[in-house]
C-alpha positions in Angstrom: -46.4 -67.9 95.5 -43.4 -67.7 97.9 -42.8 -64.7 100.2 -40.1 -63.1 98.1 -42.3 -63.0 95.0 -45.1 -61.5 97.0 -42.9 -58.8 98.3 -41.5 -58.0 94.8 -45.0 -57.9 93.4 -46.3 -55.6 96.1 -43.4 -53.2 95.6 -43.9 -53.1 91.8 -47.6 -52.5 92.1 -47.0 -49.6 94.5 -44.3 -48.2 92.2 -46.5 -48.2 89.1 -49.5 -46.9 91.0 -47.7 -43.6 91.5 -46.7 -43.4 87.8 -50.1 -43.7 86.2 -50.9 -40.0 86.3 -48.0 -37.6 85.8 -49.4 -34.3 86.9 -48.6 -30.8 88.0 -46.0 -30.3 90.7 -42.7 -32.2 90.5 -44.4 -35.5 89.7 -42.3 -38.5 88.7 -39.2 -36.9 90.4 -39.1 -39.8 92.8 -37.6 -41.9 90.0 -34.4 -40.0 90.6 -33.8 -42.0 93.8 -32.8 -45.6 94.5 -35.8 -47.7 95.6 -35.8 -49.6 98.8 -34.6 -53.2 98.6 -37.7 -55.4 98.4 -35.7 -58.5 99.5 -34.9 -57.1 102.9 -37.1 -57.2 106.0 -37.8 -53.5 105.6 -40.6 -53.3 103.0 -40.6 -49.5 102.7 -40.1 -48.5 99.1 -38.6 -45.1 99.2 -39.5 -44.2 95.6 -43.2 -44.9 96.2 -43.2 -42.9 99.5 -41.4 -40.0 97.9 -43.9 -40.0 95.0 -46.7 -40.3 97.5 -45.5 -37.1 99.3 -45.0 -35.3 96.0 -48.6 -36.1 95.0 -50.1 -35.3 98.4 -48.1 -32.1 98.7 -49.1 -31.0 95.2 -52.7 -31.8 95.8 -52.8 -29.6 98.9 -50.8 -26.9 97.2 -53.1 -26.7 94.2 -56.2 -26.7 96.4 -54.8 -23.8 98.4 -54.1 -21.9 95.2 -57.7 -22.7 94.1 -59.0 -21.3 97.4 -56.9 -18.2 97.0 -58.2 -17.6 93.4 -61.7 -17.9 94.7 -60.9 -15.3 97.4 -59.5 -13.0 94.6 -62.8 -13.5 92.7 -64.7 -12.3 95.8 -62.3 -9.3 96.0 -62.8 -8.5 92.3 -66.6 -8.7 92.6 -66.5 -6.6 95.7 -66.3 -3.6 93.5 -69.9 -4.2 92.5 -71.4 -6.0 95.6 -69.1 -5.2 98.5 -67.1 -7.8 100.3 -68.7 -10.4 102.6 -65.9 -10.6 105.2 -67.2 -13.8 106.8 -67.3 -15.6 103.5 -63.9 -14.2 102.5 -62.4 -15.4 105.8 -63.8 -18.9 105.4 -62.2 -19.1 102.0 -58.8 -17.8 103.2 -59.0 -20.2 106.2 -59.3 -23.1 103.7 -56.3 -21.7 101.7 -54.3 -21.6 104.9 -55.4 -25.0 106.1 -54.4 -26.6 102.7 -51.1 -24.8 102.6 -50.3 -25.9 106.1 -50.9 -29.5 105.0 -48.8 -29.0 101.9 -45.9 -27.6 104.1 -46.1 -30.5 106.5 -46.1 -33.0 103.6 -43.1 -31.2 101.9 -41.3 -31.3 105.2 -41.6 -35.1 105.3 -40.6 -35.2 101.7 -37.4 -33.3 102.3 -36.4 -35.4 105.3 -37.0 -38.7 103.3 -35.2 -37.4 100.1 -32.2 -36.2 102.1 -31.8 -39.7 103.5 -32.3 -41.5 100.2 -29.5 -42.1 97.6 -29.9 -40.8 94.1 -30.2 -43.1 91.1 -27.0 -42.5 89.1 -28.6 -43.3 85.8 -31.3 -40.7 86.3 -28.7 -38.2 87.5 -26.8 -38.7 84.2 -30.0 -38.0 82.3 -30.6 -34.8 84.2 -27.1 -33.5 83.7 -27.1 -34.1 80.0 -30.6 -33.0 79.3 -31.1 -30.2 76.7 -32.8 -27.7 78.9 -32.6 -24.7 76.5 -34.1 -26.7 73.6 -36.8 -28.1 75.8 -37.8 -24.7 77.2 -37.9 -23.1 73.8 -39.9 -26.0 72.3 -42.5 -25.9 75.0 -42.6 -22.1 75.3 -42.1 -22.2 79.1 -41.5 -19.1 81.1 -37.7 -18.7 80.6 -37.1 -17.1 84.1 -39.0 -19.8 86.0 -37.5 -22.6 83.8 -34.0 -21.2 84.4 -34.6 -21.9 88.1 -35.6 -25.5 87.3 -32.5 -25.9 85.2 -30.4 -24.5 88.0 -31.4 -27.5 90.2 -31.9 -30.3 87.7 -28.8 -29.7 85.5 -26.8 -30.5 88.7 -29.1 -33.5 89.5 -30.2 -31.6 92.7 -33.7 -33.1 93.1 -33.5 -32.6 96.9 -33.0 -28.9 96.2 -36.3 -28.9 94.3 -38.1 -30.3 97.3 -36.5 -27.8 99.6 -37.5 -25.0 97.3 -41.1 -26.1 97.3 -41.1 -26.2 101.1 -39.6 -22.7 101.3 -42.1 -21.4 98.7 -45.0 -22.8 100.6 -43.7 -21.3 103.9 -43.3 -17.9 102.4 -46.8 -17.8 100.9 -48.2 -19.1 104.2 -46.7 -16.3 106.2 -48.3 -13.8 103.8 -51.7 -15.6 104.0 -51.6 -15.3 107.8 -51.5 -11.5 107.4 -54.5 -11.6 105.0 -56.4 -13.8 107.5 -55.6 -11.5 110.4 -56.9 -8.5 108.4 -60.2 -10.3 107.5 -60.7 -11.3 111.1 -60.9 -7.5 111.8 -63.1 -6.9 108.7 -60.1 -5.3 106.9 -58.8 -6.1 103.5 -55.1 -6.3 102.9 -53.7 -3.9 100.3 -54.4 -5.1 96.7 -50.7 -4.9 95.9 -50.0 -7.4 98.7 -52.6 -9.8 97.2 -51.0 -9.4 93.8 -47.7 -10.4 95.4 -49.2 -13.6 96.9 -50.8 -14.5 93.6 -47.5 -14.1 91.8 -45.7 -16.3 94.3 -48.3 -19.0 93.9 -48.1 -18.8 90.1 -44.3 -18.8 89.9 -43.9 -21.7 92.4 -46.6 -23.9 90.7 -45.1 -23.3 87.3 -41.7 -24.2 88.7 -43.2 -27.5 89.9 -45.0 -28.1 86.6 -41.7 -27.6 84.7 -39.9 -30.1 86.9 -42.7 -32.6 86.2 -42.4 -31.9 82.5 -38.6 -32.6 82.5 -39.1 -35.9 84.3 -41.9 -36.9 82.0 -39.6 -36.2 79.1 -36.7 -38.3 80.3 -38.6 -41.4 81.4 
């Protein structure tokens, strides 16, 4: 097998590896960009790398959300058993650590996406997509889905990535406050925890709806 065929095969295997499991947060959106040219000396495939960052960022984001839900469980049960502040702090530290990793990954994603041309065929699909019918048929939250439509109906995939980065940054700043309180054996106001939970939920649903649109148009 000659060198050119090996390069093409390698790129195709990488491309399909990131399309086997469409999942939760903006998955498959990398198809909206032009792939790197496998016939050049530069073997980097931008679509595969974008999808890698999407998957990694989503994984860290969901793990952080899971950590925070576990923390909320401890807060809920504190009404019966009291709150173990050391345990609560360990859980929040994990939520913070995973969200910091998500933010770093989304930062790399925005940089790469900003430098990668869009695929015009996918852009046309996004612009002509029936967002209203899709939202109603799936029963998606209309307010969150309207934000998705605001980006994708203009083909603004980069804007989706920047929003995810901004969402993570805002939640992280709030988690730092919770962490600081726990370090002093103080629990942040419940209304503040509600606010963080709402931000996680809205942002993750946003990413899920983006993934659903891309799954629909493939």
